[in-house]
Each structure stands twice: as structure tokens, then as C-alpha cells.
N, C-alpha and C positions, 0 to 999 in steps of 0.2 A: 647554893654550892654550885661552883662553875663545873659543867660537864667536862669530861675528856675526849678527845677525838682522834681518829685516824683515817687515812684514805686508802682505799683499795684500788690498785692500779695494775697493768699488766704491760707486757711488751708488745701486744697489738690487739686489735678488735677480734672478738670470737674465742679468747683465751679462757673464758669461764667467769669473768670478773661478777657478771648478775647473780650466777649460781652460788658462788662462794659469798657474796654479800647478804643476799636473801636467807642462806643458811646462818651466817652468823647473826643476823638481825633475830631470826626465829628462836635462835638458841640462846642468846641472850635474853630475851624476853621470857622465854621459859623459866630462867633463872631468876626472873623478878627484877631485871634490870630496866630501868627506863631508859629506852634506846631510841635516839632518833635517826632520821637519813637524810641524806641529800645525793643528788645526781649532778655530776660535772657536765655542763654543756646544755644543749636546748632539747634534750630527750622529754618527750611527755610519758611513754610508756613505762619505763621503768619505775618512776616514782610512785605509780600506782601499785606496783608491787611492793614497793617500799613500805606503803602505808598500810597495805594488807598485813606485813610482817610485823610491824612495830604497833600497829593501832594508833598511829598519829600521823598528821598531816607531813609528808615531805616537801621537799622545797629542791629548786634548781639553781645552780652556782656555776655563772658563765662569766669566765675573765674577760672575754673579748666583747659580750655585748653589754654587759653590766660594768657600770662605774666600780671603782674600788671601794669605795663607802658602802655602795648598796650591798656588795660581796659581804663585807663585815658585819652590816646590820641582819642580813639574812642567816648567815651563819652564827651569829651571836643571838638572835632569837631561838634557833634550834639550840643552842647549848643551854639557855637558861630555863629550857622546859625539860630538859633530860639529864640522864647520868653519862650517857655515852652517846656520841656523834659518829656515824659511819659514813663516809663521803665514797660513792660509787664513782670512780673514773671513768674517762671516755677515750676509746681508741688505746693507741699506747702511750705509755707514760709523759713522753714528751712531744706527741702529736699534736700540732695546731696550726695556726695560720701566720703568716709573717705579719709582724707587728712590734710595737714598742715592748720593752721587758714588762712581763706582768698582764700583757692584754694580748696575748696569742690563742686564748681559749684552750689551753692544754691542761691536763691534770697537774702538771708539775707547777703551773702558775699558782694553784690552789695551794698546793704543799708549801709552796715558799711563801705566800703572803699569810697564810693561816699558820704558818710554822707546825705544819703536823707530820708525823712519820708517815712513810709509805709501807703499807704491806702489799708486796708483789705476788699477784697470781700467775704462775708461770706453766703454760701447757707445754709439757716436756714429752709429748708423743713424737716418736721419730728421732729422740736424741736422749743424751743421758749427761756424761761430763761437759758436754759443751755449755750446757745450762750455765755452769759456773762462770764461764768466759762472758757471757752476755750479762748477769749478774753483775759481775765486776766493772764491765762497761758502763751499764746504768747507774750504777753506785759513784762511779768517779766522774760521770758526766757532768754534773751540776753541783757544786760544793752545799748550795742553798737548799738541795732536796735529799731528804736522807732515808735511805731503803731500810726500814727496821727489822723485816723478816720476809720470807718466802712461804708460799703455798704453792707446792707443786699439784698441778692438775693432769687428769687423764694419764695416770700412771699405770703402766701395765701389769706389773708383778713387784714382789717384794725386791727382788733383785735390781730390777729398773729404779725403785724406790732409792735403794741404798746407793747405788752409782750416782744418781744426780745428787741426792742430798749430802753424802760425803763429801763430794766436790764443792757444793757450794758452802756448804759449813766452815770450808777450809779458807773461804774468803773472808770469814769472820762475822757473816751475816747469817743468820740463824734460819734453819728451815723450820716452821711451825706447823706443818701439816703436809698430808699428802692425799688426795682425793683419787680413788681408782676411776677408770672408765666406767660409767654406768648411764646408759642410756635413759634410765628411769628417773633421773635427776633433771634430764632435759625439758626446757619450756618450748612448746611448739611455736612457730614463726610465721608471720605472713609478710606482706611487700613492704610494710613499713618498720618492722621489727617484730618484737612478740607479740604474740595474740594477746590482747588485753585482757589486763587482770580480772576485769568485772566479767568476762565472758567465760571464764573457768568456774564451772559448776562445782569442780572440787578442789578448789584453790586452798582451802584449809589444809585438805589431806595432802597437797603438793608442798604446802608450808612446813607440815610435820614432817614429810620425808626430808626436807633439806635442813629442817633443825638436828634431825637424827644423824643425817649425814655430817653434820659440823660438829655433833658431839664425839661420833665415832673416829673420826680421821683428822680434826683440827685441835690443837693446843689451845683452847679458849682461854685458860688462864694466862697463858705467856702472850696471847694476843691482847686481852684486856690491859695487861701490864705494859705493854707498848704504847698505849693511849697516852696522850699529855693533854694538860689542861688547854681549853681553847680560848687563845688570847684575845679573839674577836668579841668574847661575852663582856669584857670589861671597857670596851670602846664607847663613846657618846655617841648615839644614834639619834639624838632629838632633832637634828636639822636634816635626816635624811627625806628628801622629798619623794612623791609618788613615782612608781616606775612609768606609767603613762597616767594623765590626768582621766579620770572617770569620764565617760560619755555622758553621763547624766547622774540625776541625784537618786533616781530608782532605775536600776538596769536589768531589762529581761535579757536573760541568758539561755541559749537552748542547751539542754543536758539530757541526753539520752545515748544511746549506743552508736547514733551517728554522730554525734558532736561531743567528742570527749577532751580534744586539746585544748586545754585552756592552763595557763600556768597558776599554780597556787601562790606565786608571789604578785601577780597581777591582781587576782581577786583580793588578796589581803591589803595590797596598796590602794585599791578603790574604798574598801572598807574603812581603812585608817584616815582616809580622805573625806570620810562622811558619807559615802554613797551605800546604797541598799541594793543587793543581788537577789532577783528573783528567777528561780529557775522554771523553765516549762519544756516540755517534749514535743517536738515535731513529730516524731514518730507515733505518739499516741495522738496525733492530730490536734494538737493544742496550739492556739494562736498565742502570740505575745501578750502577756496582760496588758489590757487597756489602761491601767492605773500607773503603767512605767512611761519614762520619758525617753528612753532610749533602748535599742535591742542589739544585741551581740550574738552573732552565730559563729560559734569557733569552728576549729578545724576537727577533723576526725575521719570516718569512714562512711560518707554518704553514697559513695559508688556501691557499696555493699547492700544498700538500703534503698536505692533509687526508686524501685516499683513502688515500696511502700510510701515514699515521700510524694511521689509523683500523684497518688491517691489521697493525699492530706489535704484535701480541698480546704477544711476550716482554717488549717496553719497556713496555706498558701493566701487564702483570701483576706485573715486577719493579718499576715505579714504585709501585704501590699496595703490595706488601710493604714496600718502604723506607720509605714514608709512615706506615706503621703504627707504626713505632717512633722514626723520624728525621725532621727537618726536611727539608721539601720546600718550595721557594718558586718561583714562576712569576711572571715579569715580561711584562705585555702578551701577546705571542705565547705564552709559558710559561703565563700565566695562561689563556689561550684552551683550551690542550691540558688543563688540569687539570680543566676543567668537564665536562660531561654530553656537550656535543655542540658542533659546530661547522658553520655552513653555510658552503659556499664561495660564490665568484660567482655561480655558477647557480642558487643557492638549495637545494643537495642538501646534507641534513644527514649528518655523519659523526660518529659516536660516538667520543668522546674519553676520557681516563682516569677521569673520574668521581671525583677526589678531591675535588673542589668541586662544589655541585651546581647552578651557573650554567649557562648555555649562550649563546652568541655566535654572531653573523653577519657575514659578509663581504658577503653579499647586500644587507642593508639598511644601506648605507653611509652613514656620516656621518664627516665629519673633526671630531676631538678635538684641538687643538693648544694648547700653551702649557706655560709654567712652572707648577710646583706645589710648596708645601710640605705634606708630610704629617706627621701627628702619629701614631705608633704607638698603638693601642688595646689591644695586649697584648703581652707578651714573644713574640718569634720570630726568625725568621731575620735581621730587618734590625736588631735591637738589643732593647732593654728598652721596656717601655711607658713612653708619656710622649716618647719620644724625637722630637726634630723632624728632619725628613730632606728635604733640597731635591732636585728632580728634575724630570720633564717628564712630559707626554703627548703621544704622535704617534701616531694610529691612526685608521683608517677604520671598524673594527669596532663593532658595538652589542653591548649585553646584550639578547638577546631574551627571556630568562628570567634574572631576578635570583638565583633560589635562594632558599635559607633559611637559608645558613651566617651565622655571627657577623661583622659588619663587621671589616676590617683595619685602616683608617686612617681618620683624619679630614682631609679635604684643604681648603685654600684657594689661589687663584690667586697670581700675582705680586704682585697689588695688596691682598692680603690678604682678599679676599672669601670668604665661606665656601662651599665647594662640597658639603659634607655628607660623609657616609661612603660609603666606596668599599671595591672588594676584598672578599677572603672568606677566612676562618679556620676550619679543623675539624681538631681535635686537632694533629698535628705540621705540618698542612700550610697554605700560605698563599699569596695571590698578588693581583694586583690589575694594572691598566693603566699604573701608575704605575712609570716608570723611574727608579729611585734613583740620585742622582749623589754627594752627600756629606753629612754631617752639618752640620745649620744652625749 
């Protein structure tokens, strides 16, 4: 049976999409619904919360970085194994980058392509009837995007709720929930977003509270009735190629609290292409297993564990031996660990693996954020020289010493402006701050 689906969107970031999404996922799971989740855009952190709430692996759907056929395949996979798919949007409903229709990275792109209704989460703090004018404008902005209902968030009182809800109902779009201001439901944040799901010892209790919030303040029956059959599930995905070619047949992947940023679709793509993934923990001082033929260091939070990594001599020695004969690639945090040194937030420098010659700092913080298209300058772990790959950067660390390695990538931003050479490569080792999502 094909799942039904809907999209959770908002007028802007910080409106409460994640809180409402997690509440819905946990509440529907309590009801015995096989619920799946997806996240619009290149977010690593929210999908882990989705997985904890649903008990199933989540996925990212990114209309800028992923070819349309890949979006259909990933959404269809989610639909075929669940009864209800809830897709959490990114930023505001229509926010994205300039690009061809359907390739802007916006939540609206997904609503239009997958033909799914939108449940709008609206933070009404500081306003009441004016919310109706905003809803009316959003509803008429694009005839291919249908807003099926509204959830009011951060409602101050019953009178506040009634003023906003009555005005919005008059537009013909129903209000199907109103969540009061409640700091107890908020999830703590750090510099790259929410504190990661696996770091919450009380995560189950938090999800229980969010499920209770949804049961008390949202009309779950009406929201479930808004969902429509997932058309993507009926598509033929037999010729969908891998997001990226696997860097080896048996891939050692660093996986612990310092290395968590790896996309589920990338793992799945490699496995479907016949590769085996073997996890190891640098924080536990484990080297990459010697029976692997490639090593992948994902991004994450090595800056929070720099002292431990500096003392992980078995890991660093084993990584050097591995890289002498086999491919090793580091993304963002993994790239930082491949360098000579890493400064933590206090400015203390910690010795890293030294497979590349650069050094990075989290003390000299600067936000680097945005979509990127990278062209490989040499054959390596990401593919053949000249291959174009879409992905993104999202980090606060800076290069304090660029080193003398050969450049690994040529990058442009989402609008095609050249950003120059990036990353480094030496022998079998490569790395960059760039997070790869899919071949262009």
C-alpha cells in the first residue's frame, strides 16, 4: 500500500517546524502508524531526531543538489516502507537560491514536484489577525503549492489564539492546531544547529513530551486526513544511478560523537552499488580496519573532541599507514582531522593526523554557509577528474595555514560565481570543507 504524505513548512526559520514535526511523528507512532520522515535541504542534524521519533532511518531531499530522479527515488523508497511520510521543510516555504524552476532548494520545490499538501507552522508571537494576510499571500503565491492547513505556534493566550485562528479560517484555510509558548518543549542548540540527538540522555522523555504536546494541541485526525498518496512511490527507479561512486569495495567510515555528518542516501547508494561499510571510532582510538580498501572521515564536531583525538595515537598511526597505500577522504570535520593541527575554541592547538599539511582553527570563527558545485581536479575518492558534484559548506572553522598540498576541487557557489580552488590532496589522501551530496 502506498503511503500518504505531507510537508511541514513555515514562514521563516525558527518558527517551530522541528518541534511540530517531531511532535507529529512521535504522536502518530504512538497510534501505531508506520511513519517515515524526510528533511528538505542539506541538514544533518534534524534527520537523526526524525529517526529517533519514528524508529526508522530518515532521508534528505534537496532539490538543488539532487537530480529530480533521485528525489523521486528517495521519496518513493520512504513511501513504500511506511503508511505516512512527513517531510520537514527548510527556512521559509519559498526560500531557496536562484535557479531553474524546481531546482532552487526550496521546500516549495518539493511540494510542487511530489504534489504534496503543505501544513504551515506559523509563529504568531507579536501578532494576531495580521497572520491571516501572510497566509493569504503564501497561499496565492504559487498555484502549484497548496497550503492545506495552519498550526499556530507560540500562542500567548486563548484570546490570542481565537483572534489569529478566526482571521485565518476566514481565508478558507483551516487552523488545525495551536501550540502555546512552552520553553520545556524547546531543544537546546549549538553553533551548527540543534545539539545532536545522540547526545541527549533524555531523548526518549523529550519525544514523549512532544508527542503529548501534539496530542493536546494539534488535531491529529484532520492533519492525517490532509495527507495525499505519494505519487513518487509509483515511479520506475530501476535506472537511478549512485549519488556518488563508492570509493572502495569495503569502506571504513569513522562513526562516533566527533564524526556524525554522513548522509543516509550516500550510505544507501554505496550499499546498492555493492560496497560494504565498516564503522570504526577514532574517539575510542580505533584505526581504520586494515581489511578495508578505502577510508572516509565524515564531518561532525572534532573541535569539541580535539584533545581526545590528539591523544588517539593508534587511530592516527593506523590512519597514516592506511593512507600510504589506499584512499582516505575527509569532509569538513574529517578534513580538519587530516591536517597538521586544530585549534579549539579556547585557542589551544592540538596535533592532528598530518596526512595533509593545512591547519584549522575553531577559535578564529567565521561562518561559511551555502550550496557549492565542485569540479574534481584529479581522480580520487569522490570520482574521476573533471566530475562535477553538488553539495554545500556549513562550518565555522577557518584555515589558519593553507599548507602546500595540491588543490583538490574548483568550486562555484549556487549562482555560478567562482570561489577558486579548495581542499587538498597528497598521494592517496584528499579532503575539503565541502560536503558532497550527489553528482551534478
